[in-house]
Structures are given as structure tokens and as C-alpha cells.
C-alpha positions, 0 to 999 in steps of 0.5 A, a space after each residue: 162041137 163046131 159051135 164052141 169055136 164059133 162062140 169063142 171067136 165071136 167074143 173077140 172085139 173087132 178092133 182087136 181082130 183087125 189089129 191081129 191081122 197087122 201082126 205079120 206085116 208088123 213083124 216083117 217091118 221089125 225084122 227087115 227094116 227096124 232091126 237092121 237100122 237099129 244095128 247100124 245105129 248101135 255100130 256107129 257108136 262103137 269102136 272100130 276093131 283093128 281087123 274089121 268088126 267092132 269092139 263094144 266100147 262106146 265112142 262118137 269117134 265115127 261121127 267126129 271123123 266125118 268132120 275132123 282128122 285126128 293127128 297121130 302125133 299130138 292127137 289134135 283135131 283138124 277140120 277136114 271137108 273131104 267127107 262133107 264134099 262127098 256127101 255134098 257131091 251125092 246130093 248134087 248128082 242125085 238132084 241133077 238126075 232128078 231134075 233132068 229125069 223130070 224134064 225128060 219125063 214130063 213131055 214123054 208121059 204126056 205124049 204116051 197118055 195122049 196116044 191110043 190104047 194100043 200105042 200106049 202099051 207099045 210105048 210102055 213096053 219099050 220104057 220097061 223092057 230095059 228092066 228085064 236086064 240086070 242093072 250091072 249089065 246095063 251099067 257096063 253096056 253104057 260104059 262100052 257106049 261112052 268109052 273112047 272107042 265106043 259107038 258115040 265117039 266112033 260116030 262123031 269121028 266118022 262124021 267129022 265133028 271131032 278129031 279126038 274122042 271125047 272124055 265121056 266116061 269115068 267123069 261126073 257126066 258119065 255118072 249123071 248119065 248113068 243115074 238117068 238112064 237107071 232111074 228114068 222110068 221111075 219118073 215116066 210111070 208115075 207122071 204117066 199115071 197122073 196124065 192118064 187120069 187128067 181130063 184134057 177137056 179142062 184145058 180146052 175149057 181154060 183156052 176158051 176162057 182166054 187162059 194162057 198156056 202158062 196159066 193153064 199148066 200151073 192152075 189146071 195141069 200141075 195140081 193134077 200131076 203133083 202127086 205123080 211129080 213127088 212120087 217120081 222125084 222120091 223114086 229117083 232122088 232116093 236111089 240116086 243119092 246112095 248109088 253104088 254102081 254108077 260111080 263105081 263103073 262109070 266114074 272109074 272109082 275116081 269120083 266118090 259118092 256116099 254109097 261107094 264111100 260106105 262100101 269102102 268102109 265095110 270092105 277095104 277100110 274095115 271101119 264098120 262104125 264109120 261106115 255105119 255113121 255114114 249110113 245113118 247120115 244117108 238115112 237122115 238126108 232121105 228122112 229130111 227129104 221125105 218130111 219136107 215133101 210130106 209137109 209141102 204136100 200137106 200144106 198144099 192140100 190145106 190151101 186147096 
């Protein structure tokens, strides 16, 4: 009785059996990634219903609204850069956060990687422990630190360095600081992983051969840490560009980013097609960055 199932299973081609193992993961990808993106793409070409939702009438008005404003008297279109400014601000804030996280993370990751095993564990624990607390709570706590009567301004006033509180909250500076604070470990950990695999005896050999520190960094260290740089930059840039909490709480809702604009369209404005169109633009920007980095990495790999 047990020989027949074994005989039947042995007739299944190995390639087909391996492909069958992919179906659970493919089903999850289709259900939780492809389907929502497809729904969002479809909604972006529909018409907004008066009280929220969509009407199943094809229209490209949502994408037109990003660049143009329609006059309610003569129905003419006039170019308006407001939404482009918000998109550009989001990209700029995400780029600033990525660069500053990189500048902070390189020496931090290098320092941790060159410590003893016990010290490494302590430092990694200190870096990851803030993530035991919800991001909303951490963002609100940072607002309490930065506000006019917070500990930063109070300490500066007590030291006599300033006479009036500095405007550290509800502006672009607070948003940038919030993004860095939120996503800094995402840059430190990939770089630490790259540094930990690095053989530091190569630097000693380079110095013995009279290589300068600049040459040693760009010719020896940078190629080894490039995968960590790319991974960390993606892990910081992608969530930063679509961040919602930092602009909403630390910016006080006065400095909009694309994540806040999308949320407003689905909640207060009830313009679902426009929110879907903005979501597709955010997805397109993310894909462009991913493709650029992938092509750059492939080109660098060919050169090596």
C-alpha cells in the first residue's frame, strides 16, 4: 500500500517539484503586494466620489491635478507647482537623512567592529534597544526634548548660551532630526556587518606599501563596505521619503511631505484617486532609486 504513493511521487519531475515549493511564497506576494498595488493603480485612473471612495468612470484627472489646477469658472488648467514642491521636499529630506545617517554610521560601525566581542554585544544592544519602543512614542518623546521648554533649550539657557528658546521643533530641522533618529540603526547595522567581515590586515599591508589613507580607503575599504552602504542607504531613504509621523508630529503638520499628503487625501479630503496617484508616484520614485542602485552595483561588479 505504501509503495504506490512513493512510485507516483517519484514520477514528478524535479524541476516541477521545486517550482511547486514556490507557490506559497508567490501566493503571499500576489495577495499582499501585487494585489494592493494593482488596486491602487486602478483607483488612480478612476473618478473621485463626492463623499469618498471612487466612481467607476475612467479618468486621468488625478494625475493632471498633480501639475495643474482647474479653474472652476471656465474649466481651464493652470500650472501649479505646489504638489511638486512637496514631492521635491520629501526627496530632499530623505536624501539629507540618508547622507547624515551615513556620515554618523561609518565611524560608529567601524568603532563597534573593532571592539572585543563583549563590547560589540553591548554597543549593538544600545543601538537596537530604542526599537523596543513604538515609533510613535519615540517621536513624541523627541518632540518633548526639542520643544521650547524641553531639556535642550533649558540646558542652553541655564548655561547662559542663549537667552530665548531656540525654535527646534515644528520645522524642517525637527523633521530631519526625527528621520535620522528613527532610521539611524538601519544604516549602522549593515555597515557594521560589512566592517566585521573586513580583514584589517589589508590596511596594514597598504600602509607598508606607502599608500595614503585616502587611497587605502577608496581602493581597499570602500569596495568591501559598498554592499553595506547600498543596503543601509535603501533602508534609510525608502522609509524616509514616505514618512508620516516625523512631519506630522515634529513638523507640526506645517511642513508637508508626500506621506502626509497621501494620508490627507484618503482621510480628510476623501479624494481617493488623487491619493492613489500620489502613492503611485511615490512607488515610482522608489523603483527608480532601486533600479539606479542595482545598475550601478552591476556595473561596478563587471569592472571588478
